[in-house]
BAKESE-359093 format. One line per field, with one value per atom (N, C-alpha, C, O, CB): residue number from 1; residue in three letters; atom name; x, y, z. Coordinates in pm, whole numbers, plus 32768, in hexadecimal, padded with zeros to 4 digits. Glycine has a CB too. Example, Ala and Ser with C-alpha at 12.3 -4.5 7.8 and 13.67 -1.06 7.14 Angstrom:
i	(1, 1, 1, 1, 1, 2, 2, 2, 2, 2) .
aa	(ALA, ALA, ALA, ALA, ALA, SER, SER, SER, SER, SER) .
at	(N, CA, C, O, CB, N, CA, C, O, CB) .
east	(8527, 84CE, 8528, 8590, 846B, 8505, 8557, 850A, 853D, 8580) .
north	(7DC7, 7E3E, 7EB6, 7EB4, 7E41, 7F1F, 7F96, 8003, 8072, 7FC4) .
up	(830C, 830C, 830C, 834E, 8389, 82C4, 82CA, 8313, 8324, 823C) .
REM end
This chain:
i	(1, 1, 1, 1, 1, 2, 2, 2, 2, 2, 3, 3, 3, 3, 3, 4, 4, 4, 4, 4, 5, 5, 5, 5, 5, 6, 6, 6, 6, 6, 7, 7, 7, 7, 7, 8, 8, 8, 8, 8, 9, 9, 9, 9, 9, 10, 10, 10, 10, 10, 11, 11, 11, 11, 11, 12, 12, 12, 12, 12, 13, 13, 13, 13, 13, 14, 14, 14, 14, 14, 15, 15, 15, 15, 15, 16, 16, 16, 16, 16, 17, 17, 17, 17, 17, 18, 18, 18, 18, 18, 19, 19, 19, 19, 19, 20, 20, 20, 20, 20, 21, 21, 21, 21, 21, 22, 22, 22, 22, 22, 23, 23, 23, 23, 23, 24, 24, 24, 24, 24, 25, 25, 25, 25, 25, 26, 26, 26, 26, 26, 27, 27, 27, 27, 27, 28, 28, 28, 28, 28, 29, 29, 29, 29, 29, 30, 30, 30, 30, 30, 31, 31, 31, 31, 31, 32, 32, 32, 32, 32, 33, 33, 33, 33, 33, 34, 34, 34, 34, 34, 35, 35, 35, 35, 35, 36, 36, 36, 36, 36, 37, 37, 37, 37, 37, 38, 38, 38, 38, 38, 39, 39, 39, 39, 39, 40, 40, 40, 40, 40, 41, 41, 41, 41, 41, 42, 42, 42, 42, 42, 43, 43, 43, 43, 43, 44, 44, 44, 44, 44, 45, 45, 45, 45, 45, 46, 46, 46, 46, 46, 47, 47, 47, 47, 47, 48, 48, 48, 48, 48, 49, 49, 49, 49, 49, 50, 50, 50, 50, 50, 51, 51, 51, 51, 51, 52, 52, 52, 52, 52, 53, 53, 53, 53, 53, 54, 54, 54, 54, 54, 55, 55, 55, 55, 55, 56, 56, 56, 56, 56, 57, 57, 57, 57, 57, 58, 58, 58, 58, 58, 59, 59, 59, 59, 59, 60, 60, 60, 60, 60, 61, 61, 61, 61, 61, 62, 62, 62, 62, 62, 63, 63, 63, 63, 63, 64, 64, 64, 64, 64, 65, 65, 65, 65, 65, 66, 66, 66, 66, 66, 67, 67, 67, 67, 67, 68, 68, 68, 68, 68, 69, 69, 69, 69, 69, 70, 70, 70, 70, 70, 71, 71, 71, 71, 71, 72, 72, 72, 72, 72, 73, 73, 73, 73, 73, 74, 74, 74, 74, 74, 75, 75, 75, 75, 75, 76, 76, 76, 76, 76, 77, 77, 77, 77, 77, 78, 78, 78, 78, 78, 79, 79, 79, 79, 79, 80, 80, 80, 80, 80, 81, 81, 81, 81, 81, 82, 82, 82, 82, 82, 83, 83, 83, 83, 83, 84, 84, 84, 84, 84, 85, 85, 85, 85, 85, 86, 86, 86, 86, 86, 87, 87, 87, 87, 87, 88, 88, 88, 88, 88, 89, 89, 89, 89, 89, 90, 90, 90, 90, 90, 91, 91, 91, 91, 91, 92, 92, 92, 92, 92, 93, 93, 93, 93, 93, 94, 94, 94, 94, 94, 95, 95, 95, 95, 95, 96, 96, 96, 96, 96, 97, 97, 97, 97, 97, 98, 98, 98, 98, 98, 99, 99, 99, 99, 99, 100, 100, 100, 100, 100, 101, 101, 101, 101, 101, 102, 102, 102, 102, 102) .
aa	(MET, MET, MET, MET, MET, VAL, VAL, VAL, VAL, VAL, TYR, TYR, TYR, TYR, TYR, ARG, ARG, ARG, ARG, ARG, VAL, VAL, VAL, VAL, VAL, ARG, ARG, ARG, ARG, ARG, TRP, TRP, TRP, TRP, TRP, GLN, GLN, GLN, GLN, GLN, LEU, LEU, LEU, LEU, LEU, VAL, VAL, VAL, VAL, VAL, GLY, GLY, GLY, GLY, GLY, ARG, ARG, ARG, ARG, ARG, SER, SER, SER, SER, SER, GLY, GLY, GLY, GLY, GLY, GLN, GLN, GLN, GLN, GLN, PRO, PRO, PRO, PRO, PRO, LEU, LEU, LEU, LEU, LEU, ASP, ASP, ASP, ASP, ASP, GLY, GLY, GLY, GLY, GLY, GLY, GLY, GLY, GLY, GLY, CYS, CYS, CYS, CYS, CYS, ALA, ALA, ALA, ALA, ALA, GLY, GLY, GLY, GLY, GLY, GLU, GLU, GLU, GLU, GLU, GLY, GLY, GLY, GLY, GLY, PHE, PHE, PHE, PHE, PHE, CYS, CYS, CYS, CYS, CYS, ALA, ALA, ALA, ALA, ALA, TYR, TYR, TYR, TYR, TYR, ASN, ASN, ASN, ASN, ASN, ASP, ASP, ASP, ASP, ASP, ALA, ALA, ALA, ALA, ALA, MET, MET, MET, MET, MET, ALA, ALA, ALA, ALA, ALA, THR, THR, THR, THR, THR, VAL, VAL, VAL, VAL, VAL, VAL, VAL, VAL, VAL, VAL, GLU, GLU, GLU, GLU, GLU, PHE, PHE, PHE, PHE, PHE, LEU, LEU, LEU, LEU, LEU, ARG, ARG, ARG, ARG, ARG, PRO, PRO, PRO, PRO, PRO, TYR, TYR, TYR, TYR, TYR, PRO, PRO, PRO, PRO, PRO, GLU, GLU, GLU, GLU, GLU, VAL, VAL, VAL, VAL, VAL, CYS, CYS, CYS, CYS, CYS, ARG, ARG, ARG, ARG, ARG, CYS, CYS, CYS, CYS, CYS, SER, SER, SER, SER, SER, PRO, PRO, PRO, PRO, PRO, GLU, GLU, GLU, GLU, GLU, SER, SER, SER, SER, SER, TYR, TYR, TYR, TYR, TYR, TRP, TRP, TRP, TRP, TRP, LEU, LEU, LEU, LEU, LEU, ALA, ALA, ALA, ALA, ALA, ARG, ARG, ARG, ARG, ARG, ARG, ARG, ARG, ARG, ARG, SER, SER, SER, SER, SER, HIS, HIS, HIS, HIS, HIS, GLU, GLU, GLU, GLU, GLU, ALA, ALA, ALA, ALA, ALA, ASP, ASP, ASP, ASP, ASP, LEU, LEU, LEU, LEU, LEU, ALA, ALA, ALA, ALA, ALA, VAL, VAL, VAL, VAL, VAL, TRP, TRP, TRP, TRP, TRP, ILE, ILE, ILE, ILE, ILE, TRP, TRP, TRP, TRP, TRP, VAL, VAL, VAL, VAL, VAL, GLU, GLU, GLU, GLU, GLU, ARG, ARG, ARG, ARG, ARG, HIS, HIS, HIS, HIS, HIS, GLU, GLU, GLU, GLU, GLU, VAL, VAL, VAL, VAL, VAL, GLU, GLU, GLU, GLU, GLU, ALA, ALA, ALA, ALA, ALA, ALA, ALA, ALA, ALA, ALA, ALA, ALA, ALA, ALA, ALA, GLY, GLY, GLY, GLY, GLY, ALA, ALA, ALA, ALA, ALA, MET, MET, MET, MET, MET, SER, SER, SER, SER, SER, PRO, PRO, PRO, PRO, PRO, TRP, TRP, TRP, TRP, TRP, MET, MET, MET, MET, MET, HIS, HIS, HIS, HIS, HIS, GLN, GLN, GLN, GLN, GLN, SER, SER, SER, SER, SER, GLY, GLY, GLY, GLY, GLY, GLY, GLY, GLY, GLY, GLY, MET, MET, MET, MET, MET, ALA, ALA, ALA, ALA, ALA, ILE, ILE, ILE, ILE, ILE, ALA, ALA, ALA, ALA, ALA, SER, SER, SER, SER, SER, THR, THR, THR, THR, THR, PRO, PRO, PRO, PRO, PRO, ALA, ALA, ALA, ALA, ALA, PHE, PHE, PHE, PHE, PHE, ASP, ASP, ASP, ASP, ASP) .
at	(N, CA, C, O, CB, N, CA, C, O, CB, N, CA, C, O, CB, N, CA, C, O, CB, N, CA, C, O, CB, N, CA, C, O, CB, N, CA, C, O, CB, N, CA, C, O, CB, N, CA, C, O, CB, N, CA, C, O, CB, N, CA, C, O, CB, N, CA, C, O, CB, N, CA, C, O, CB, N, CA, C, O, CB, N, CA, C, O, CB, N, CA, C, O, CB, N, CA, C, O, CB, N, CA, C, O, CB, N, CA, C, O, CB, N, CA, C, O, CB, N, CA, C, O, CB, N, CA, C, O, CB, N, CA, C, O, CB, N, CA, C, O, CB, N, CA, C, O, CB, N, CA, C, O, CB, N, CA, C, O, CB, N, CA, C, O, CB, N, CA, C, O, CB, N, CA, C, O, CB, N, CA, C, O, CB, N, CA, C, O, CB, N, CA, C, O, CB, N, CA, C, O, CB, N, CA, C, O, CB, N, CA, C, O, CB, N, CA, C, O, CB, N, CA, C, O, CB, N, CA, C, O, CB, N, CA, C, O, CB, N, CA, C, O, CB, N, CA, C, O, CB, N, CA, C, O, CB, N, CA, C, O, CB, N, CA, C, O, CB, N, CA, C, O, CB, N, CA, C, O, CB, N, CA, C, O, CB, N, CA, C, O, CB, N, CA, C, O, CB, N, CA, C, O, CB, N, CA, C, O, CB, N, CA, C, O, CB, N, CA, C, O, CB, N, CA, C, O, CB, N, CA, C, O, CB, N, CA, C, O, CB, N, CA, C, O, CB, N, CA, C, O, CB, N, CA, C, O, CB, N, CA, C, O, CB, N, CA, C, O, CB, N, CA, C, O, CB, N, CA, C, O, CB, N, CA, C, O, CB, N, CA, C, O, CB, N, CA, C, O, CB, N, CA, C, O, CB, N, CA, C, O, CB, N, CA, C, O, CB, N, CA, C, O, CB, N, CA, C, O, CB, N, CA, C, O, CB, N, CA, C, O, CB, N, CA, C, O, CB, N, CA, C, O, CB, N, CA, C, O, CB, N, CA, C, O, CB, N, CA, C, O, CB, N, CA, C, O, CB, N, CA, C, O, CB, N, CA, C, O, CB, N, CA, C, O, CB, N, CA, C, O, CB, N, CA, C, O, CB, N, CA, C, O, CB, N, CA, C, O, CB, N, CA, C, O, CB, N, CA, C, O, CB, N, CA, C, O, CB, N, CA, C, O, CB, N, CA, C, O, CB, N, CA, C, O, CB, N, CA, C, O, CB, N, CA, C, O, CB, N, CA, C, O, CB, N, CA, C, O, CB, N, CA, C, O, CB, N, CA, C, O, CB, N, CA, C, O, CB, N, CA, C, O, CB, N, CA, C, O, CB) .
east	(575E, 57A9, 5747, 56D1, 57EC, 5761, 5715, 5751, 57C4, 56F4, 571A, 5762, 5727, 56C4, 572F, 577D, 5761, 578A, 57FF, 57D2, 575A, 5788, 57AE, 5754, 573C, 582E, 5878, 5887, 589E, 5903, 5878, 58B8, 5906, 58F2, 586A, 594D, 59AC, 59C5, 5A01, 5A1A, 598E, 59C6, 5A38, 5A60, 597A, 5A7A, 5B0E, 5B4E, 5B4F, 5B45, 5B84, 5BA0, 5C18, 5C54, 5BAA, 5C3A, 5C7D, 5D18, 5D61, 5C84, 5D22, 5DC0, 5DA3, 5DF9, 5E3A, 5D35, 5D16, 5CFD, 5CF7, 5DA1, 5CF1, 5CD2, 5C38, 5BE3, 5CF8, 5C11, 5B92, 5B46, 5B7E, 5B8C, 5AF1, 5A7A, 5A2A, 5A23, 5A29, 59D2, 595F, 593B, 5966, 58F1, 5904, 58DA, 5879, 5841, 5926, 5837, 57D7, 57B1, 57FC, 5781, 575B, 5725, 5695, 5637, 5709, 5691, 562F, 55BB, 5550, 564C, 55E8, 55BC, 5608, 5683, 559C, 55B9, 560A, 55A9, 552F, 5635, 55EC, 559C, 5570, 5521, 5536, 55B0, 557A, 55B2, 5629, 55B3, 5553, 5589, 55A1, 55DD, 5547, 5589, 55AB, 560F, 55E7, 5531, 567F, 56DB, 567D, 5698, 5765, 5626, 55E8, 5574, 5538, 55A2, 5570, 54ED, 555A, 5539, 5482, 55DA, 5643, 5657, 5638, 56F3, 5676, 56A2, 563C, 565E, 56CF, 55A1, 5535, 5528, 54E1, 54A0, 557B, 556B, 55E4, 55DE, 5574, 563C, 56B4, 5698, 56C7, 5743, 5667, 5628, 55BB, 55AA, 55D4, 5576, 550A, 553F, 5519, 549C, 5598, 5612, 5649, 564A, 56C2, 567E, 56C3, 5668, 569D, 572C, 55EA, 559D, 55AC, 55BD, 5540, 559C, 55BD, 562F, 5629, 559A, 56A0, 5743, 5740, 56FC, 57AC, 576B, 578D, 5805, 580B, 5769, 5885, 58F2, 591A, 5947, 5945, 590E, 593A, 5975, 595A, 58C6, 59E5, 5A63, 5A79, 5A68, 5AF8, 5AB2, 5ACC, 5B58, 5BAA, 5AAB, 5B80, 5BF3, 5C1A, 5C26, 5BFF, 5C2E, 5C2D, 5CB3, 5CA8, 5C39, 5D10, 5D3E, 5D36, 5D6E, 5DCA, 5CF8, 5CC9, 5C34, 5C00, 5CC3, 5BF9, 5B6D, 5B18, 5AC5, 5B5F, 5B17, 5A9F, 5A88, 5AC7, 5AAC, 5A1D, 5A01, 5A25, 5A2E, 596E, 5A31, 5A4B, 59EF, 59F8, 5ADF, 5998, 590A, 596D, 59CC, 5849, 591A, 5925, 58E2, 58EA, 5986, 588E, 5859, 5895, 584B, 5842, 592E, 5962, 59E6, 5A0E, 5958, 5A2B, 5ACB, 5B13, 5B86, 5AFF, 5ACA, 5B26, 5AED, 5B03, 5B19, 5AA8, 5A4E, 5ABB, 5B1A, 59D8, 5AB1, 5B1F, 5AEF, 5B40, 5B4A, 5A66, 5A27, 5A1C, 59FB, 598D, 5A3A, 5A10, 59DE, 59E8, 5A77, 59AD, 595E, 59C1, 59E8, 58A2, 59DC, 59FA, 598F, 595E, 5A9B, 598C, 5906, 596A, 59C6, 583C, 593E, 596D, 5913, 58BC, 5A05, 591A, 58B4, 5930, 5992, 5834, 5919, 5943, 5908, 5892, 5963, 5972, 5929, 594C, 59C1, 5964, 58EC, 58FE, 58D4, 587D, 58A7, 591C, 58F4, 5897, 5892, 5960, 583D, 57B7, 582A, 587B, 5703, 5824, 5858, 57DC, 577D, 58AD, 57DB, 5772, 57A4, 5744, 5758, 5815, 5842, 5803, 580E, 58D3, 57C0, 579C, 5806, 587D, 5768, 57D7, 585C, 58A5, 5905, 58D8, 58A8, 590A, 5914, 58AD, 58FC, 5944, 5955, 58F7, 58EF, 59F7, 58BD, 5851, 58D6, 5947, 57D0, 588A, 58F0, 58EF, 5948, 58CA, 5889, 5888, 58E2, 58F9, 5810, 5908, 5945, 59E4, 5A2D, 5928, 59FE, 5AAC, 5AF1, 5AC3, 5ADE, 5B44, 5B8C, 5BEE, 5C04, 5BE3, 5C1A, 5C61, 5C2D, 5C6A, 5CC2, 5B8E, 5B3C, 5B53, 5B22, 5B3C, 5BA5, 5BA4, 5B83, 5B47, 5C28, 5BAF, 5BA4, 5C16, 5C24, 5B44, 5C5C, 5CAA, 5CAD, 5C75, 5CEA, 5CF2, 5CF5, 5D66, 5DD4, 5CED, 5D4E, 5DDE, 5E31, 5EAB, 5DDE, 5DE2, 5E5C, 5DF3, 5D7F, 5E9C, 5E46, 5E09, 5DF7, 5E57, 5E6E, 5D84, 5D70, 5D8B, 5D56, 5CDE, 5DE6, 5E0E, 5D8B, 5D4D, 5EA8, 5D89, 5D13, 5D54, 5DBC, 5CE9, 5D26, 5D48, 5D5E, 5D80, 5D04) .
north	(ADB3, AD95, AD9D, AD8B, AD01, ADB3, ADB8, AD7F, ADA4, AE38, AD2C, ACE4, AD3E, AD85, AC23, AD1B, AD69, ACF3, ACDA, AE0A, ACA1, AC5C, AC90, ACBB, AC09, AC92, ACD0, AC6A, ABF3, AD01, AC9C, AC56, AC87, ACFF, AC18, AC5C, AC8A, AC39, ABCF, ACA5, AC6D, AC10, AC2B, AC9F, AC10, ABCB, ABC1, AB84, AB09, AB83, ABC5, AB5F, AAF4, AAF3, ABA0, AAB5, AA44, AA79, AA37, AA10, AAEF, AB15, AB67, ABB5, AB79, AB5F, AB71, AC28, AC68, AB28, AC5A, ACDC, AD07, ACC9, AD09, AD53, AD63, ADA4, AE06, ADA6, AD8F, ADC1, ADFD, AE74, AD5E, ADD5, AE10, ADDF, AD6E, ADF0, AE0D, ADEE, AE19, AE62, AE04, AE1D, AE3A, ADF4, ADBA, AE26, AE06, ADB8, AD62, AD91, AE2E, ACD3, ACB1, ACAD, AC70, AC55, ACF5, AD1B, AD6A, AD71, ACB6, ADA0, ADF2, AE07, ADF5, AE84, AE2D, AE36, ADCA, ADDC, AE6A, AD46, ACD5, ACE6, ACED, AC46, ACE9, ACBC, AC53, AC50, ACCE, ABC6, AB6B, AB23, AB2E, AB28, AAE5, AAAB, AA3D, AA2A, AA67, AA02, A994, A9CB, A98D, A932, AA42, AA82, AAA0, AA82, AB2E, AAD9, AB0B, AA69, AA57, AB71, AA18, A986, A954, A902, A91B, A96C, A928, A988, A966, A924, AA07, AA57, AA25, AA1E, AB05, AA0A, A9C0, A939, A912, A9BB, A8FC, A85F, A879, A832, A80A, A8E7, A8FA, A93C, A91F, A962, A992, A9DE, A966, A96B, AA1D, A8E7, A8AA, A836, A7FC, A885, A815, A7CC, A78A, A714, A80C, A82A, A7E4, A7BE, A78E, A824, A7CC, A7A3, A716, A6F2, A7CF, A6A1, A653, A5F8, A581, A650, A688, A66E, A6C5, A735, A667, A69E, A706, A6B9, A647, A74F, A716, A6E6, A764, A7DA, A6BA, A714, A77D, A7AE, A754, A740, A80D, A836, A87C, A8F4, A886, A7EC, A81D, A888, A8C9, A785, A892, A8E7, A991, A9E8, A8B1, A9A8, AA3A, AA3B, AAA4, AA47, A9C7, A9CE, A9F0, AA48, AA43, A9B8, A9CC, A967, A900, AA1F, A977, A90E, A91E, A98C, A8F6, A8CC, A8DB, A88C, A812, A8A9, A8B8, A888, A8AB, A8F5, A902, A84B, A843, A7F6, A782, A831, A80A, A7AA, A74E, A6EB, A7D0, A72A, A6B6, A6B2, A719, A6A0, A65F, A665, A6AB, A6D0, A5EF, A6C2, A722, A790, A7CB, A6FB, A7DF, A846, A8A9, A88B, A83B, A92F, A98D, A9E3, AA38, A9C9, A9EB, AA37, A9DE, A96B, AA79, AA0C, A9E6, AA63, AADD, A98E, AA20, AA80, AA60, A9EF, AA52, AABE, AAAB, AB00, AB71, AAE3, AA91, AADD, AAC2, AA70, AA7F, AB1C, AAFD, AB49, AB8D, AB23, AB4A, ABA1, ABE0, ABA2, AB4C, AC6F, ACB7, ACE3, ACFF, AD08, ACE7, AD00, AD8E, ADB4, AC8B, ADD3, AE6C, AE60, AE12, AEE1, AEBD, AEF9, AF5B, AF98, AF31, AF6D, AFF9, B067, B050, AFED, B0D0, B135, B189, B1A7, B185, B1AA, B1F0, B26E, B2B9, B1BC, B2B5, B335, B395, B37B, B324, B409, B45A, B476, B470, B4C7, B497, B4C8, B459, B471, B552, B3D6, B37B, B353, B382, B310, B326, B2F7, B272, B232, B2D8, B245, B1F4, B17A, B187, B22C, B0FF, B097, B06D, B023, B011, B09E, B084, B0D7, B0A8, B083, B144, B1BC, B185, B167, B247, B181, B166, B204, B25E, B0FB, B209, B27B, B291, B303, B268, B230, B24E, B246, B24E, B20D, B22F, B225, B1C0, B1C9, B29E, B162, B0FE, B083, B089, B0F5, B007, AF89, AF26, AF00, AF50, AEF6, AEC0, AE32, AE08, AEFD, ADDE, AD3C, AD17, AD33, ACEC, ACB9, AC96, AC49, AC54, AC4A, ABF7, AB8E, AB67, AB84, AAD6, AB27, AB05, AA90, AA5E, AB15, AA2F, A99C, A976, A9B5, A965, A904, A8CB, A858, A7FA, A875, A883, A80F, A78F, A78A, A83D, A723, A6B3, A677, A602, A67F) .
up	(4C93, 4C17, 4B99, 4BB5, 4C22, 4B21, 4AA8, 4A35, 4A1B, 4A89, 49EE, 497F, 48E4, 48D1, 4986, 489F, 47FD, 47A6, 47C1, 47CF, 4749, 46F1, 466C, 4623, 46EA, 4642, 45DA, 4564, 457C, 4611, 44DF, 447E, 4411, 4400, 4451, 43CA, 4370, 4309, 431A, 43A8, 4278, 41F9, 41C9, 41C0, 4184, 41A4, 4180, 4109, 4106, 41DB, 40A8, 404B, 404B, 40B7, 3FE0, 4006, 3FFD, 4051, 409A, 3F4F, 402C, 4084, 40F9, 411F, 4025, 4136, 41BC, 41CE, 4237, 421D, 413E, 413E, 4161, 4120, 40BD, 41AA, 41D2, 4169, 4139, 424A, 4146, 40DB, 411C, 40FD, 408C, 4184, 41AE, 4245, 425A, 4147, 429B, 4327, 4366, 4314, 4370, 43D1, 440D, 44AA, 44F8, 43AD, 44B0, 4532, 451E, 44DF, 45AB, 4563, 4555, 45C9, 45C2, 4523, 462E, 46A7, 470C, 4711, 46DB, 4756, 47AC, 4835, 4831, 475B, 48A3, 491D, 4979, 49D6, 48FD, 4954, 4981, 4A2D, 4A4C, 491D, 4A7C, 4B11, 4B2D, 4B99, 4B71, 4AEE, 4B22, 4AA6, 4A32, 4B5B, 4ABD, 4A5F, 4A10, 4999, 4AB0, 4A3E, 49F7, 4984, 492B, 4A6B, 49A7, 4945, 48D0, 485D, 498D, 48E7, 4870, 4841, 47CC, 48AF, 4871, 4836, 47F9, 47A4, 4899, 4807, 47C4, 4732, 46D4, 482E, 4733, 46AF, 4651, 45D6, 46CB, 4691, 4634, 4615, 45AA, 467A, 4648, 4623, 45B4, 4550, 46B7, 45D5, 4571, 44D4, 4463, 45BD, 44FE, 4487, 4410, 4395, 44F2, 4481, 443F, 43F3, 4394, 4492, 4417, 43E1, 4350, 432F, 43ED, 42EC, 425D, 421F, 41AE, 4206, 425E, 424D, 4243, 42A3, 42D1, 41F8, 4214, 424A, 426A, 41E2, 4246, 427B, 42E5, 42CF, 4224, 4341, 43CF, 441A, 443F, 442F, 4436, 4492, 44E8, 44CD, 4435, 457A, 45F0, 45F8, 45E5, 467D, 460B, 4611, 469D, 46B8, 45A3, 4701, 479E, 47CA, 4832, 4807, 478A, 47DE, 47AA, 47EC, 47F7, 4747, 470D, 4752, 4777, 4647, 475F, 47A6, 4730, 4748, 4827, 46A0, 4634, 4606, 461B, 45C5, 45B6, 4568, 44BF, 4488, 4583, 4493, 43ED, 439F, 43AE, 43BC, 4351, 42FA, 426A, 4253, 4319, 421A, 419A, 4151, 4177, 4181, 40DB, 4079, 4062, 4064, 400E, 4040, 401B, 4049, 4080, 3F95, 4040, 4038, 3FDA, 3FEE, 4029, 3F60, 3EDB, 3EED, 3E83, 3E2C, 3F39, 3F40, 3F55, 3F9E, 3FAC, 3F11, 3F12, 3F64, 3F8A, 3E95, 3F98, 4036, 4093, 4079, 4036, 411D, 4183, 41F6, 41E8, 41A7, 425C, 42C4, 4342, 435F, 42E4, 4378, 440D, 4484, 4486, 441E, 44DA, 452F, 45B3, 45B9, 452F, 4615, 469E, 46FC, 46C6, 46B4, 4787, 47DB, 4820, 4849, 4849, 4827, 4891, 4905, 4919, 486A, 4959, 49F2, 4A2B, 4A33, 4A6B, 4A4D, 4A76, 4AFA, 4B1F, 4A21, 4B4E, 4BC9, 4BAD, 4B42, 4C15, 4C1F, 4C1A, 4C48, 4CA1, 4CB1, 4C06, 4C45, 4C8D, 4C45, 4BE1, 4D08, 4D5C, 4D5C, 4D6E, 4DEE, 4D4F, 4D41, 4CC3, 4C4C, 4D35, 4CFD, 4C9F, 4C47, 4C69, 4CD2, 4BC6, 4B42, 4B3C, 4AF3, 4B65, 4B6C, 4B45, 4ABB, 4A8A, 4B8B, 4A74, 49ED, 49D9, 4A42, 49D2, 4985, 496C, 4952, 4922, 48E1, 498D, 497C, 48D8, 48AC, 49E5, 4884, 4816, 47A0, 4730, 4809, 47C6, 4797, 478E, 47EC, 4804, 470D, 4702, 46F7, 46B2, 4659, 4733, 4747, 46B8, 4690, 47D8, 467F, 4611, 458F, 4524, 4614, 45AC, 453C, 44C4, 4454, 450D, 44F3, 4490, 44DD, 4548, 4440, 44A2, 44DC, 44E0, 446C, 44A1, 4520, 4511, 4532, 4597, 4536, 44DA, 44E9, 4523, 44F5, 4467, 45B7, 45DD, 457F, 4573, 4655, 453B, 44E7, 4461, 4445, 455C, 4430, 437F, 4396, 43D2, 42E8, 437A, 43A9, 432A, 42CF, 43EC, 430B, 428B, 4240, 4271, 42B2, 41E2, 4187, 417B, 4139, 40D6, 41B2, 4188, 40FF, 40F4, 41B7) .
REM end
């Protein structure tokens, strides 16, 4: 099992603005979670969205921007020529749902 920590910057409407990785290739889930905790440290407002398994962080309740961060789990492919678990077949990133700002 390999873990990767991903983040997505979103506007108030939930529209993705930017994204990237805070870390990848973690062999232990605890190492990935330590990266999430460190990433979230500067944000005074953090909440967990359990159904979709991500954290939402904002500078304040009135902020127009928020960051989603989550841990992805991937099986390691041993077969030669197999697609890397980090490659997206569609070339884009899809977000399952848009969290509502309170």
